[in-house]
C-alpha positions in Angstrom: -66.6 -20.7 51.2 -64.1 -17.9 50.4 -62.0 -18.2 47.2 -58.4 -16.7 48.0 -55.9 -16.1 45.4 -52.5 -16.5 46.5 -49.1 -15.9 45.0 -46.1 -18.6 45.4 -42.5 -18.5 45.5 -40.5 -21.4 44.6 -42.0 -22.9 41.5 -39.8 -23.6 38.6 -41.8 -26.1 36.6 -45.2 -27.8 36.1 -44.3 -30.1 38.5 -43.7 -27.9 41.3 -47.3 -26.6 40.6 -48.6 -30.1 40.7 -46.8 -31.0 44.0 -48.1 -27.6 45.6 -51.8 -28.5 44.3 -51.7 -31.7 45.9 -50.4 -30.5 49.1 -53.4 -27.9 49.2 -55.6 -30.6 48.3 -54.7 -32.8 50.9 -56.0 -30.3 54.0 -59.3 -30.5 55.5 -61.6 -27.7 54.9 -60.4 -26.7 51.2 -62.8 -27.1 48.6 -61.0 -26.6 44.7 -57.4 -25.8 44.6 -55.8 -25.0 41.2 -51.9 -24.0 41.3 -50.9 -22.4 38.0 -47.3 -22.5 37.0 -47.7 -19.5 34.6 -48.8 -16.9 37.1 -47.3 -18.3 40.0 -50.3 -18.3 41.7 -52.7 -20.7 43.6 -56.7 -20.1 43.3 -58.2 -21.9 46.3 -61.8 -22.2 47.8 -61.6 -22.1 52.0 -64.2 -23.0 53.9 -62.8 -22.5 57.6 -58.9 -23.9 57.2 -57.0 -21.2 59.2 -54.5 -19.3 57.2 -51.7 -20.1 59.3 -52.1 -23.6 58.2 -52.5 -23.4 54.5 -49.2 -20.8 54.8 -47.3 -23.7 56.6 -48.4 -26.6 54.4 -47.5 -24.5 51.3 -44.3 -23.7 53.4 -43.5 -27.4 54.2 -43.9 -28.6 50.5 -41.3 -25.8 49.4 -43.5 -23.3 47.7 -44.3 -20.6 50.3 -47.1 -18.1 49.8 -45.7 -14.6 49.4 -46.8 -11.9 51.8 -47.2 -8.4 51.5 -47.4 -5.3 53.9 -49.2 -1.8 53.2 -49.8 1.2 55.6 -53.0 3.0 55.4 -53.5 6.6 56.5 -56.9 6.9 58.4 -58.6 9.9 59.7 -61.6 10.1 62.2 -60.4 7.9 64.9 -60.6 9.7 68.5 -60.3 7.4 70.8 -59.0 3.3 71.6 -62.9 2.4 70.5 -62.0 3.7 66.7 -58.7 1.8 66.9 -60.6 -1.5 67.7 -63.4 -1.1 65.0 -60.8 -0.4 62.3 -58.9 -3.6 63.5 -61.7 -5.4 63.2 -62.8 -4.4 59.6 -59.5 -5.0 58.7 -58.9 -8.3 60.4 -62.2 -9.6 58.8 -61.5 -9.0 55.6 -60.1 -13.0 54.1 -56.0 -13.0 53.5 -55.3 -10.9 56.4 -52.7 -12.0 58.6 -52.1 -9.1 60.8 -53.3 -5.3 61.5 -51.8 -3.0 64.1 -53.7 0.2 64.4 -51.6 3.3 65.5 -54.1 5.9 67.0 -50.9 8.3 67.6 -50.2 8.4 63.8 -53.5 7.8 62.3 -52.3 5.0 60.7 -52.4 1.0 60.5 -49.4 -1.3 59.8 -51.2 -4.5 57.5 -49.4 -7.7 56.7 -51.7 -9.9 54.2 -51.3 -12.5 51.8 -50.2 -10.9 48.6 -53.0 -11.7 45.5 -55.8 -11.8 48.3 -56.3 -8.1 48.7 -54.9 -5.0 47.7 -54.3 -1.4 49.7 -57.1 0.4 48.0 -59.4 -2.8 48.6 -58.0 -2.2 52.3 -59.0 1.4 52.2 -62.2 1.1 51.1 -63.2 -1.5 53.9 -62.1 0.8 56.7 -63.8 3.9 54.9 -66.8 2.0 55.0 -66.4 1.3 58.5 -66.9 5.2 58.9 -63.2 6.3 59.1 -61.9 8.0 55.6 -59.0 6.1 54.5 -56.4 5.9 51.8 -53.3 4.0 51.2 -49.8 5.8 52.5 -47.6 4.8 49.4 -50.2 5.8 46.7 -47.4 6.5 44.3 -45.4 3.1 45.0 -45.4 1.0 41.6 -47.3 -2.1 41.3 -45.2 -4.6 43.6 -46.3 -7.4 41.6 -45.1 -6.0 38.4 -41.7 -5.0 40.1 -41.3 -8.2 41.3 -41.9 -10.0 37.7 -39.8 -7.5 36.2 -36.9 -8.4 38.9 -37.4 -12.2 38.1 -36.7 -11.9 34.2 -33.6 -9.6 35.0 -32.1 -11.9 37.2 -32.9 -14.9 34.5 -31.3 -12.8 31.9 -28.3 -12.2 34.1 -27.7 -15.5 35.5 -28.2 -17.4 31.8 -25.7 -14.5 30.1 -23.3 -15.2 33.0 -23.3 -19.2 32.5 -22.9 -18.8 28.8 -19.9 -16.4 28.9 -18.4 -19.0 31.5 -19.4 -22.1 29.3 -18.3 -20.9 26.1 -14.8 -21.5 26.7 -15.0 -25.0 28.5 -17.4 -25.7 25.2 -14.9 -24.7 22.9 -12.1 -26.2 24.3 -13.4 -29.7 24.8 -15.4 -29.8 22.1 -13.8 -27.9 19.5 -10.9 -30.5 20.0 -13.1 -33.2 19.3 -14.1 -32.0 16.2 -10.9 -30.3 15.1 -8.0 -32.9 16.1 -5.3 -30.3 15.1 -6.6 -27.8 17.3 -7.1 -30.1 20.1 -3.3 -31.2 19.3 -2.3 -27.2 19.4 -4.2 -26.7 22.2 -2.8 -29.4 24.6 0.9 -28.5 23.3 0.2 -24.9 24.2 -0.7 -25.3 27.9 -1.0 -29.1 28.6 -3.7 -31.4 29.3 -3.8 -31.0 33.0 -3.6 -27.3 32.7 -6.7 -27.2 30.5 -8.6 -29.6 32.5 -7.7 -27.6 35.5 -9.2 -24.5 33.8 -12.5 -26.7 32.7 -12.9 -27.6 36.1 -12.9 -23.8 37.4 -15.2 -22.4 35.2 -17.4 -25.2 35.2 -17.7 -24.9 39.3 -18.3 -21.2 39.0 -21.1 -22.1 36.6 -22.5 -24.9 39.3 -21.9 -22.6 42.4 -23.3 -19.5 40.9 -25.8 -19.4 38.0 -26.4 -23.1 38.5 -27.1 -23.0 42.0 -30.5 -22.6 41.9 -30.8 -26.3 40.4 -29.3 -27.6 43.8 -31.0 -25.1 46.3 -34.5 -26.3 44.7 -33.4 -29.8 43.7 -31.6 -31.1 46.3 -34.0 -30.4 49.4 -36.7 -31.9 46.9 -35.2 -34.9 46.6 -34.4 -35.1 50.6 -38.2 -34.7 50.8 -38.9 -37.5 48.9 -40.3 -35.6 45.6 -37.7 -35.2 43.4 -38.6 -33.0 40.7 -36.9 -31.3 37.3 -34.5 -29.7 39.7 -33.2 -33.2 41.0 -32.4 -34.3 38.2 -30.5 -31.5 36.7 -28.3 -31.4 40.2 -27.8 -35.1 40.1 -26.8 -35.1 36.4 -24.5 -32.0 36.7 -22.9 -33.0 39.6 -22.4 -36.8 38.5 -20.5 -35.1 35.5 -18.6 -32.7 37.5 -18.0 -35.4 40.3 -16.4 -37.7 37.8 -14.3 -35.2 35.9 -13.0 -34.0 38.9 -12.3 -37.2 40.4 -10.8 -37.7 36.8 -8.4 -34.5 37.2 -7.4 -34.7 40.8 -7.2 -38.3 41.5 -7.1 -40.0 38.5 -6.0 -43.4 39.8 -9.2 -44.2 41.8 -10.5 -44.8 37.9 -10.3 -47.8 36.2 -7.8 -47.7 32.9 -9.3 -46.0 30.4 -11.8 -44.3 32.0 -9.6 -41.4 32.9 -11.9 -38.4 31.1 -13.5 -35.2 31.9 -17.0 -33.7 31.2 -17.1 -30.5 32.7 -18.4 -29.2 29.4 -21.7 -31.8 29.8 -22.4 -30.2 33.1 -21.9 -26.5 32.4 -23.8 -26.7 28.7 -26.6 -28.4 30.4 -27.2 -25.6 33.3 -27.2 -23.1 30.8 -29.2 -24.3 27.9 -32.0 -25.0 31.1 -31.4 -21.4 32.1 -32.0 -20.4 28.9 -35.1 -21.8 29.1 -36.1 -20.4 32.4 -35.0 -17.3 31.2 -38.0 -17.4 28.2 -40.5 -18.6 30.6 -40.0 -15.9 32.9 -40.4 -13.2 30.1 -43.7 -15.5 29.0 -45.1 -15.2 32.6 -44.2 -11.7 33.0 -46.8 -10.8 30.6 -49.8 -12.8 31.9 -50.7 -10.0 34.5 -50.6 -7.3 32.1 -54.0 -7.2 31.4 -55.5 -7.2 34.8 -53.3 -4.1 35.2 -54.6 -2.4 32.5 -58.3 -3.2 33.3 -57.6 -1.8 36.9 -56.0 1.1 35.1 -59.2 2.4 33.4 -60.9 3.6 36.8 -59.6 7.0 37.4 -57.9 7.4 40.9 -60.5 10.3 41.7 -63.7 10.8 41.7 -65.6 14.6 42.3 -68.3 14.0 44.7 -70.7 16.5 46.2 -71.0 16.1 50.1 -71.9 18.5 52.7 -73.1 20.9 49.5 -69.9 21.4 48.2 -67.8 19.6 45.1 -64.5 17.8 46.1 -62.0 15.8 44.9 -61.5 12.5 46.9 -60.0 9.0 45.9 -62.1 6.5 44.7 -61.5 3.9 47.2 -63.1 6.6 49.8 -66.9 6.6 47.7 -69.3 4.8 48.9 -72.9 3.9 47.8 -74.9 6.6 47.7 -72.9 9.3 47.3 -73.4 12.0 44.3 -70.7 12.6 42.0 -70.2 15.0 39.0 -68.9 14.1 35.9 -67.7 16.6 33.3 -67.2 15.9 29.7 -64.5 13.6 28.6 -63.4 12.4 32.1 -64.4 8.6 32.9 -66.3 7.4 35.0 -65.1 6.0 38.4 -68.0 3.6 39.9 -71.2 2.1 38.7 -74.2 4.6 39.1 -77.2 6.2 37.4 -78.0 9.3 36.1 -79.7 12.0 38.1 -79.0 14.7 35.8 -78.0 16.0 32.4 -77.4 14.3 29.2 -74.9 13.2 27.2 -73.4 10.2 25.1 -71.0 7.9 26.6 -68.5 5.5 25.0 -69.0 2.2 26.4 -66.8 0.2 23.9 -64.8 -0.9 26.2 -67.6 -2.6 28.1 -70.1 -3.2 25.4 -67.9 -4.0 22.6 -70.0 -2.0 20.1 -68.4 1.5 19.0 -71.3 3.7 19.1 -71.4 6.3 22.0 -75.0 5.3 24.5 -77.3 8.3 24.8 -77.4 8.9 28.5 -80.2 11.1 30.6 -82.1 10.5 33.8 -82.3 6.9 35.5 -80.0 5.7 32.8 -77.1 3.2 34.0 -73.6 4.2 34.3 -70.5 2.0 34.0 -67.3 2.7 36.2 -64.2 3.1 33.4 -66.5 3.9 30.6 -65.7 7.8 29.0 -68.4 10.3 29.3 -68.9 12.3 26.0 -69.5 16.4 25.6 -72.4 16.5 28.3 -72.2 17.4 31.9 -73.5 14.3 34.3 -74.5 14.2 37.7 -75.0 10.7 38.7 -75.7 8.7 41.9 -73.1 5.7 42.9 -74.6 2.3 42.9 -71.5 -0.1 42.7 -68.5 0.8 44.2 -64.8 -1.4 44.9 -65.2 -4.8 44.1 -68.8 -4.4 43.0 -68.7 -2.4 40.1 -68.8 -4.0 36.6 -65.4 -3.5 36.1 -64.1 -5.1 39.2 -66.1 -8.2 38.4 -64.9 -8.4 34.7 -61.2 -8.0 36.7 -62.2 -10.9 38.6 -63.3 -13.0 35.9 -60.1 -12.5 34.2 -58.3 -13.5 37.0 -60.5 -16.7 37.7 -60.1 -18.1 34.1 -56.5 -17.5 34.1 -56.0 -19.4 37.2 -57.7 -22.6 35.9 -55.7 -25.7 35.4 -54.4 -26.7 31.5 -54.5 -29.9 30.8 -50.9 -29.9 29.8 -49.5 -28.9 32.9 -51.0 -32.3 34.1 -49.8 -33.9 31.7 -46.4 -32.8 32.8 -46.7 -33.8 36.3 -47.4 -37.3 35.5 -44.3 -37.3 33.2 -41.9 -35.6 36.0 -43.2 -37.8 38.5 -42.6 -41.1 37.0 -39.4 -40.1 34.9 -37.2 -38.4 37.6 -37.9 -41.6 40.3 -37.2 -44.1 37.4 -33.9 -42.4 36.7 -32.8 -42.4 40.2 -33.5 -45.5 40.9 -31.9 -47.0 37.7 -28.7 -45.3 38.6 -28.6 -46.9 42.2 -29.5 -50.6 41.0 -26.7 -50.1 38.7 -24.0 -49.2 40.7 -25.3 -51.8 43.6 -25.6 -54.6 40.5 -21.9 -53.8 39.4 -20.9 -54.0 43.0 -22.8 -57.4 43.8 -21.8 -59.6 40.4 -19.3 -56.9 38.7 -15.4 -58.5 37.9 -12.5 -56.5 39.4 -12.3 -53.4 39.6 -16.3 -53.5 40.8 -16.1 -50.0 42.6 -14.7 -48.7 39.6 -16.9 -50.1 37.1 -19.9 -49.6 39.2 -18.8 -45.6 39.7 -18.5 -45.6 35.6 -21.6 -47.3 34.7 -23.7 -45.5 37.4 -22.2 -42.0 36.3 -22.8 -43.0 32.6 -26.7 -43.8 33.6 -27.6 -40.3 35.2 -25.5 -38.3 32.4 -27.4 -40.3 29.7 -30.4 -39.9 31.1 -30.2 -36.0 31.6 -33.1 -34.6 31.5 -31.7 -32.0 28.9 -33.6 -33.6 25.9 -36.6 -33.8 27.8 -36.3 -29.9 28.8 -35.7 -28.9 25.3 -38.5 -30.7 23.5 -41.5 -28.8 24.1 -39.8 -25.0 24.6 -38.1 -25.1 21.4 -40.7 -26.3 19.7 -42.9 -23.7 21.0 -39.9 -21.2 20.1 -39.5 -21.7 16.6 -43.5 -22.8 16.1 -44.3 -19.1 17.7 -41.6 -17.6 16.1 -42.6 -18.6 12.8 -46.3 -17.8 13.4 -45.0 -14.3 14.1 -43.7 -14.2 10.8 -47.2 -14.9 9.2 -49.0 -12.8 11.5 -49.9 -14.7 14.4 -48.6 -14.2 17.7 -48.6 -16.9 20.2 -48.6 -15.4 23.7 -49.0 -18.2 25.7 -46.9 -21.7 24.9 -49.5 -23.9 26.2 -51.9 -22.0 23.2 -50.5 -24.0 21.0 -51.6 -27.5 22.3 -54.9 -26.3 23.5 -56.1 -24.6 20.0 -55.0 -28.0 18.4 -57.7 -29.9 20.3 -60.2 -27.0 19.6 -63.9 -28.2 18.9 -65.3 -24.6 18.2 -64.6 -21.2 17.3 -66.5 -18.8 18.5 -66.2 -15.4 17.4 -66.9 -11.3 18.6 -68.8 -9.6 16.0 -67.8 -6.2 15.8 -64.4 -5.6 15.1 -63.6 -9.3 14.6 -66.1 -10.7 11.7 -67.1 -7.0 11.0 -64.9 -3.6 10.4 -65.9 -1.8 13.7 -66.9 1.1 12.4 -70.2 2.4 10.9 -70.3 3.2 7.2 -73.5 4.6 4.8 -74.7 1.3 3.1 -77.5 2.6 1.2 -79.9 5.9 0.1 -83.5 5.6 -0.8 -85.2 8.5 -2.2 -88.6 9.8 -2.1 -90.0 10.6 -5.3 -88.8 14.5 -6.3 -85.6 14.8 -4.2 -82.1 14.9 -6.0 -79.6 12.5 -4.4 -76.5 14.7 -4.4 -78.5 17.9 -2.7 -80.3 15.5 -0.1 -77.1 13.8 0.9 -75.3 17.0 1.0 -78.1 18.5 3.5 -78.2 15.8 5.5 -74.6 15.4 5.7 -74.3 19.5 6.6 -76.2 18.9 9.5 -74.9 15.7 10.8 -71.4 17.2 10.5 -72.5 19.3 13.9 -73.2 16.3 16.0 -70.5 14.0 17.6 -72.2 10.8 17.2 -70.3 8.1 15.0 -73.5 7.8 12.8 -73.3 11.5 12.0 -69.5 11.0 11.1 -70.2 8.2 8.8 -72.9 10.0 7.3 -70.4 13.3 6.5 -67.6 11.0 5.4 -69.9 9.6 2.7 -70.5 12.8 1.2 -67.0 14.4 1.5 -66.0 11.0 -0.4 -68.5 11.7 -3.1 -67.1 14.8 -3.4 -70.3 16.7 -2.7 -70.2 20.5 -0.6 -71.6 20.8 2.3 -73.9 23.9 2.7 -74.7 26.2 5.7 -76.1 25.0 8.5 -78.4 27.3 11.0 -80.6 26.3 14.2 -78.8 23.2 15.0 -80.5 21.2 17.3 -80.0 17.5 19.0 -82.7 15.7 19.9 -81.0 12.9 22.6 -81.7 9.4 21.6 -83.5 10.3 18.3 -82.0 12.3 15.9 -81.5 16.1 15.1 -83.4 19.2 13.4 -81.7 22.0 11.7 -82.5 24.4 8.7 -80.2 23.9 5.8 -80.4 25.7 2.8 -83.7 27.6 4.1 -85.4 24.5 4.1 -86.3 22.6 8.0 -84.7 19.5 8.1 -85.2 16.2 10.4 -83.2 13.4 10.6 -83.6 10.7 13.1 -85.5 7.8 13.7 -89.1 6.6 12.8 -90.1 8.0 16.0 -88.8 11.3 15.7 -90.8 11.1 12.2 -94.3 10.0 13.7 -93.9 12.8 16.5 -93.7 15.6 13.7 -96.7 14.1 12.0 -94.2 12.5 9.2 -95.6 9.4 7.5 -93.2 6.6 6.9 -95.4 4.2 5.3 -93.7 4.7 1.8 -90.1 3.2 3.0 -92.2 0.4 4.6 -91.1 -2.2 2.9 -87.7 -1.0 2.7 -87.3 -0.7 6.0 -88.2 -4.2 6.7 -85.4 -5.3 4.3 -82.9 -3.5 6.1 -83.9 -4.7 9.6 -83.7 -8.2 8.3 -80.1 -7.6 7.1 -79.3 -6.2 10.6 -78.7 -2.2 9.1 -79.5 1.2 11.4 -82.3 2.9 9.3 -82.3 6.7 9.6 -85.0 9.0 8.1 -84.4 12.3 6.6 -87.1 15.0 5.9 -87.4 18.4 5.0 -90.3 20.9 4.9 -92.4 18.2 6.8 -92.1 15.9 4.1 -90.1 12.8 3.9 -87.3 12.7 1.8 -84.6 9.9 2.1 -84.2 6.5 4.2 -80.5 6.0 4.7 -79.1 3.1 6.2 -75.9 2.6 8.2 -74.3 -0.8 8.8 -70.7 -2.3 10.2 -69.6 -3.8 6.9 -68.1 -7.7 7.1 -64.7 -8.1 6.4 -64.0 -9.6 3.4 -62.4 -12.8 4.3 -64.8 -13.7 7.3 -67.0 -16.0 5.2 -64.1 -17.4 3.6 -62.9 -18.4 7.0 -66.2 -19.4 8.1 -66.1 -22.2 5.6 -62.6 -23.1 5.9 -63.2 -24.1 9.3 -66.2 -26.0 8.7 -64.3 -27.7 6.2 -61.5 -28.5 8.7 -63.9 -30.2 11.0 -64.8 -27.3 13.2 -68.1 -25.6 14.5 -68.6 -21.8 14.7 -70.6 -19.7 17.2 -71.1 -16.1 17.0 -71.1 -14.0 20.8 -72.3 -10.4 20.6 -73.6 -7.7 22.9 -75.4 -6.6 19.7 -79.2 -7.0 18.4 -80.5 -10.2 17.9 -81.7 -9.2 14.3 -78.1 -7.7 13.8 -76.6 -11.0 15.1 -78.7 -13.2 12.9 -78.1 -11.3 9.9 -74.4 -12.0 10.1 -74.6 -15.4 11.1 -76.9 -16.2 8.3 -74.6 -14.1 5.9 -71.3 -16.2 7.3 -73.0 -19.3 7.7 -72.0 -19.8 11.5 -73.8 -22.3 13.3 -74.6 -21.1 16.8 -75.7 -17.4 17.8 -75.5 -15.3 21.0 -76.8 -12.1 21.1 -77.3 -9.3 23.5 -74.8 -10.9 26.3 -73.2 -8.8 28.8 -69.1 -9.2 29.7 -70.4 -11.9 32.3 -72.9 -13.8 30.2 -70.3 -14.1 27.2 -67.8 -16.0 29.8 -70.9 -18.0 30.5 -71.8 -18.6 26.8 -68.1 -19.6 26.7 -68.5 -22.3 29.4 -71.7 -23.9 28.1 -70.1 -24.4 24.4 -66.9 -26.1 26.5 -69.6 -28.4 28.3 -71.4 -29.1 25.3 -69.1 -29.5 22.7 -65.4 -29.9 24.4 -62.0 -27.5 23.8 -63.4 -24.1 22.5 -61.2 -21.0 21.1 -62.9 -17.3 21.5 -62.1 -14.9 19.0 -62.4 -11.2 20.2 -61.3 -7.7 20.0 -62.8 -5.3 22.9 -62.3 -5.3 26.5 -65.7 -7.0 27.0 -64.4 -9.7 25.4 -61.6 -10.1 28.4 -63.6 -12.3 30.6 -64.6 -14.9 27.5 -60.8 -14.7 25.9 -59.5 -15.8 29.5 -62.7 -18.4 30.0 -62.1 -20.2 26.6 -59.5 -22.7 26.2 -57.9 -20.6 23.7 -58.4 -16.8 23.5 -57.7 -15.1 19.9 -57.3 -11.3 19.8 -57.5 -9.1 17.0 -54.3 -7.4 17.2 -56.3 -4.3 16.0 -58.7 -4.6 19.0 -58.0 -2.9 22.7 -54.8 -3.5 24.9 -56.9 -5.3 27.7 -57.9 -8.1 24.6 -54.6 -8.7 23.4 -53.2 -8.8 26.8 -56.1 -11.5 27.6 -55.9 -13.7 25.2 -53.6 -16.5 24.6 -52.9 -15.8 20.4 -53.0 -12.5 18.4 -53.9 -11.9 15.1 -51.5 -9.2 14.2 -53.7 -7.8 11.1 -57.1 -8.0 12.0 -57.6 -10.1 9.9 -60.1 -13.4 10.6 -58.2 -15.9 8.1 -55.5 -16.1 10.1 -57.3 -17.9 12.7 -56.5 -20.7 10.1 -53.0 -20.1 10.3 -52.9 -20.4 14.0 -54.8 -23.6 13.8 -52.1 -25.2 11.7 -49.3 -23.7 13.0 -51.1 -25.4 16.0 -51.6 -28.6 14.5 -47.9 -28.9 13.4 -46.1 -27.5 16.4 -48.1 -30.0 18.6 -47.3 -33.0 16.1 -43.6 -32.0 16.5 -43.3 -31.6 20.2 -44.7 -35.1 20.4 -42.0 -36.3 18.1 -39.2 -34.7 20.0 -41.2 -36.2 23.5 -41.0 -40.0 21.5 -37.4 -39.3 20.8 -36.5 -37.9 24.3 -38.0 -40.9 26.2 -37.3 -43.6 23.8 -33.3 -42.5 23.6 -33.7 -42.7 27.4 -35.4 -46.1 27.2 -32.7 -47.5 24.8 -29.5 -46.2 26.3 -30.2 -46.4 29.9 -29.8 -50.3 29.5 -26.5 -49.6 27.8 -25.5 -47.0 30.1 -25.9 -49.5 32.6 -24.0 -52.2 31.0 -25.8 -54.1 29.2 -23.8 -54.8 26.4 -20.9 -55.5 28.7 -21.2 -59.6 28.2 -20.8 -59.0 25.0 -18.4 -56.4 24.4 -16.2 -56.4 27.3 -16.6 -53.1 27.8 -18.9 -50.2 29.3 -20.3 -47.3 27.8 -17.9 -44.7 28.3 -19.5 -41.3 30.3 -18.1 -39.3 27.7 -20.2 -41.2 25.0 -22.8 -41.1 27.0 -22.1 -37.0 27.5 -22.2 -37.1 23.4 -25.3 -39.6 23.4 -27.2 -36.6 25.7 -25.8 -34.0 23.5 -26.7 -35.7 20.2 -30.3 -35.9 21.6 -30.5 -32.5 22.3 -29.1 -32.0 18.6 -31.9 -33.9 17.5 -34.8 -32.5 19.3 -33.5 -28.3 18.2 -32.9 -30.1 14.9 -36.5 -31.3 14.4 -38.0 -28.0 16.1 -36.5 -26.1 13.5 -38.4 -28.0 10.9 -41.2 -25.4 12.0 -39.2 -22.5 10.2 -40.9 -23.8 7.1 -44.6 -23.4 7.9 -46.7 -21.6 5.5 -49.8 -19.6 6.1 -53.1 -21.3 5.7 -55.6 -19.4 4.0 -59.1 -19.9 2.7 -59.4 -21.4 -0.9 
């Protein structure tokens, strides 16, 4: 079973994703198929199904898979058999449609399904086959990013164009209804026919240009027997425009008293829905930023030793077993092990822990992490998609491609509403033709048009996005950024809130907590001496001790003979005394007894603090402890979450002792410690299986898979950009108490959305029969299409007004 990620064209609503997914699910040989409207992609499991059948099925459904092309520059080909081997290696890659290798130009032209692979991956495959290869267009911008930017630009341009054309129509028509004097002045100035003709021209331009997409997508979908939101918009606007056009150019066709134009209804519907689509395009355009940033952690080149000499080559050409040189400050290009040298490596983007890790022979190195001040030699053990960084990217992609509940709900709503409305309009026309009084044709047309106009999906289309826009806007004012509208529903349904520790519940930086002195030693002198020695080190713990001494106003004495002892501590001569600072193992190696601090050491360990011993001239002088302080609001936040009926969990890469100490102090229910990025994702999955909807709060790159796997990912704004981009919600201040505000906004907004949806459908259920003529036997009159358009507008105003009530939301703070 091979998993493929495809990028799809033509999806404009959640219903489109559902239809594409059902079309794929009907194919034999396919496993799970999940279509994500937000990312415009499909994730499918293929077991022998030919690619052309998959692409043909998607094209027939109206959502073709995008293709991409790349040119590869290949070295080392000498004969036709070489080109054959290169072609075979390329065509074996899942997602490749064609591969043509040219021996004369030493290039390969490859066509593939966008999203299934990348030019860098293809170059790596050919390189591993024995032919060093690189993408010819290495400087070409990300095509996916360019496409998303073009989509957003197009949506903005169409919305602004539609708005500019609609405004005169709306003002001249609705302004006349609201202000009779304006109506009379306008008609006296240019006349009714001229005014309607101008409205006809402007509205026709709206439908023909910015609104054309509704007809090019909606009408074919209607002809295929699978009408969608575009179909209703197309039918509703065509009905309003068509009726108005008849009223303008052939008024005699219509019954007396029914001659009126509704050009403004058609134009306003198109403009409002285009505005919503623009907002959707902007939101979707940000979904891939996290993955692009993750991929950007890997450097473009690596310094490899080949034939006894060091040379810089593209990372795509690095193979397993290659020997690489790492200079101070460089990012590590691939996974591997240290073969020579010592250094400290900043792994915070992978582990989430702020302290650089000491590295020496045989220690593991991870692609994307940053080498410290030392020079290292390493052997590559994982390249390409086998690196931990690449696996993290793959996990984020997999979790982001998951099916969301709100999409399934939208599918059901659209599948029921659209056919019912169309069928009702047809039945209305037929009923009036069959039993209606003379002139039956005119009455039938009026009733049918009224049904389509009054059932226009404008209110339904606005019900969710307006609440999301207002709710998220107010949340932003309160310091909570909802990056994805779906988060509003999912967070309200959460049963468990899981937290990362470092930088989320804690400050994320080590701080000197305590200083215990042995008898006969002065605090100021001892701390100054230790801080002076630590000032020579680059380690973050050293910075915390130095900062503490300077904060107390101490003067640091001169230091001589400083020596770092990797993994253990340091030695130095300070003020004429020999100083040792470091671990208990360092003390034991120098025959210094740490027994006087045994009880204190046990207490510090139980609290999860890091102990540091100091000795002067062979005598134990002090025991210091360094810890990452818990944020002031963390404890009250956990208590408030419990009071609201939620369970809490702590998921961290830190030691079990430290994690348990923090969990005990905060009252957290469940603890998972010493977990890697993949384990975090798996832990979230277990919580989801056990408890249901799970929210995860984190701040590091290592949290990206968990943030994506969780039903709702919440990132601290003080964390890494990748964590923020991977999350559904961002807490700007980094204050964990804002989780409560996010939950409050989510619940209130979801309730508002339900109210809007109820009104949108209740309004249709009540007024569609009226529009069809249910009151005609009593009143002797049909509902005028003008009143139908007004009722449609009123439903939209109601929805907007209800959504605007969310502006009064206040922040939730723990009591």
